[in-house]
N, C-alpha and C positions, 0 to 999 in steps of 0.2 A: 322336336318331340323325342323322348327316350324310346329306343327300340323295345319291342315287346320281349317277353321271356322266350317265346318261340323264335323270334328273329335272332336273339342272342345265342340260342342253342345252335341254330343253323350256321351262324357266323363262326361259332366255336369249331364246328365240324369242318367248315370251309378253310379256316385258318390252319387246321391240322392236315389239310389236303386229303380228306377222306369223306366218305358218304355214310359212315357208320362207326359206332364204337360200342363196346360192352358197357353195361351199367357201371362196372367198377372203374372204368376210365373217366367217368364223369366226376370223379373226385378231383380231377385237374381243372374243373371249372373255376372261374374267378370267384373269390369269396363272396362278393356282393351278389352275384347271380345265384350262388348256392343258397344264400339266405332268402332270396326271393322265392325259390322253389320249395325249400324245406324250412318252415317257420320255426319249428321247435324239434328238439331231439337230434339224434345222430343222423347225419346226411346219408351215409352209406346204408343205414337200416331202412330209411324211409323214401329214398329217391324213386324207386320203381312205382310206388303208389302216388307220390307227390307230383310226378311228371305227367300223369294222365291228362290233366286239363290242358296241357300244351301240345297235345297230339292232334292230328287231323289232316288238314290240307298240306302241311309242309313236313311233318314228322310222324313216324309210326314206330311201333315196337315189333320186333321179330324175335321169335323164340327158337332156339336150337339146343335140344338137350336141356342142360341146366343153365345155359347161357341165355341172356336177354340182351338184344342189341337195340340201340336207338339209331334209326335209319332215316335219312332224308328221303321223303316219299317220291317214288318214281316207278317206272315199269321194271319188273324183275329182270327182263332181258337186258335193258339198258344198264342196270346196276351191275350185273355180272360181266357185261361187255367192258364196262369201265374198269372193273377189278382186273380182268384179264389184260387189258391194255396197259394199265399202270404197272402191273407186275412184270409184264413182258419187257418194259423199258429197262428194268433193273437186271433181271436174269430170267432164264427160262424156268417155268414151273410146270411140273406134271399135274395131271388132274387130281391126284391124291393130295399133293401139297397145296394146291389151290383151294381145295374143299375144306381144309382144316379150320381156318379161323375166319370164315366169312358167314354172313347171316342166312345161310340156306341149308336145309336138311339134305341128307345124302340123295334121296330120290328126287327132291326138288332141284338140286344142283345138276344132276345128270339130265333131267328133263329139259331144263333151260339150256344146258350146254349143247345137247343134241339139236335143239331148236336153232341156236345160233349157228351151228355148223350147217344145218339145212338152209338157213337164210343166206349163208355165205358171208356172215359178219366176222366169223373167226375161222382159223385154219389150223390144222395139225402140222406142226413144224417138224416133228420127228416122233418115232415110237421106239422105246427101249424095251428089251426083253429082260425083265428082272426075275431071276431064278426064285421060284416059290411065290412070286407076287404077280405073275402074269405080265401082260403088256401094258406099259405106261405111256399114254399119249401126252405130248407136250403141246400147249396151245399158244397162239398169238393172234392178234387182230388180222383180218384178211388184208392183203395188200390192196391199196386203192388203185383204181384205174388212172392212168396218166393220159392227159389230152395230148394228142400228137398233131403238130402243125402240118398242114398240107399246102401246096401252092394255091389252091382255090379257097382255103379257109384257115388263115393264120390263127393261132391260139388266142392272141390278145387283141385282135383287130377284127371285129364283126360289125358290119355297118348297121344291121337292124336291131342291135341291142339297145333297148330303151325301156323306161318304166311304162310308157304308153303301150308298147308292143307286148310287154309282159301282162299288163292288165287286160289288154284286148284278148289275148290267148286265154287268160283266166276266165273272162266273161263267156267265151265260146264253150268252155268246158263246164261252166257252172250251171248252165241252164237246167232248171228242174232238179237241182242237186243241192244238198245241204253243205257240201264241201267238195274240194277238188284234190285229187291225189297229186302229190308233188311229182311222182314219177311220170304221170300223164302230162303234166304241164311241162316238165323238162323235155319230154320227147316231142311235144307239140312245137316248142320253140326251136329245139335242136341247136341250142347255143353251146359253146364250150363251157365246161363245168365252172371255171372261175367266174365267168361273166354272169351265168345264171345264178350262182350262189351269192354273188355280190349284190345283184339286183333284189333277190329274195330278202336278204338281210336288210338292205336299205329300206325297202317297203315295210318290213316288219318293224324296224326301229322308228319309222315315221308314224306307226300306228294305223297304217292303211290295210295291212293284212295281219292275220294271226296264224301261227303254226301250231299244229297239234300232233301228238304222237301217233294216233291212229292204231289200227290193228295190223301189224306187219305179218302176223301169222297167216293171213289170208293171201299174202303176196308171194310171187315167185322170187327167187334169189336176185334175178336181174332187176325186178321192180323195187326190191329193198335197196339194192345198190344205187338205183336212180332216185332214191329219196334224198334226205338231207340230214347231216349230223351237225348240230350247232356248236358254238364255241365252248360249251360246257360238256360236250360229249353226248348230248341227248339226241336220239334218232327221231326225226320228225317225218311223218308220212302224209299228212294232210294239211291243207291251207284253206282258210276262210277269209272273206273280205269284211273289214270293219268300217271302212269309209269309202 
């Protein structure tokens, strides 16, 4: 079955290794897809209105001044974290540079940045004093905690690691609750991070459990750190059982 227009738009963004583009950059869409979206008339003149039926669960529009961005739908915190992480890989960027071409208004950008700092997801790498411009902080993702091997608990060899033990601990925490926080489950099992994350992913991929973003703003920085970031960079806070 041919992918839907929405699926093709998401693939276009993924292929570009980005989660957002301005309307103008959609002129680079394949010709066949452009014809599916805009039936008649000039593509650039009609794209913003024509794309509305394909928004919703996967894609949204965000406005910033005169610019309109097509964005893969996700939490604002996760989107900004991914932007900071991707740009930190290339070179350090100050807050001012980071905020220029991303789909967040100034106040919104600062609010989310402060929230990420409070949660411990990003860190200030240095602060420059620019004459006439004040102090410019530079950001990068927070350094991840590394598991340390000890004589009584090697990192890669824990005897009680199993799917059964995982689901048993989940069941103990699930009683009378709609979901279980991943940080609570991680602490209950007290496994090394690689073993816990591998079991979590295995059960998710098997359709036994489902991961959810949750509301990390209600958690402490340590609880956020004990959550889970998936292979696409999305931070997950809760887990429910499907089977």
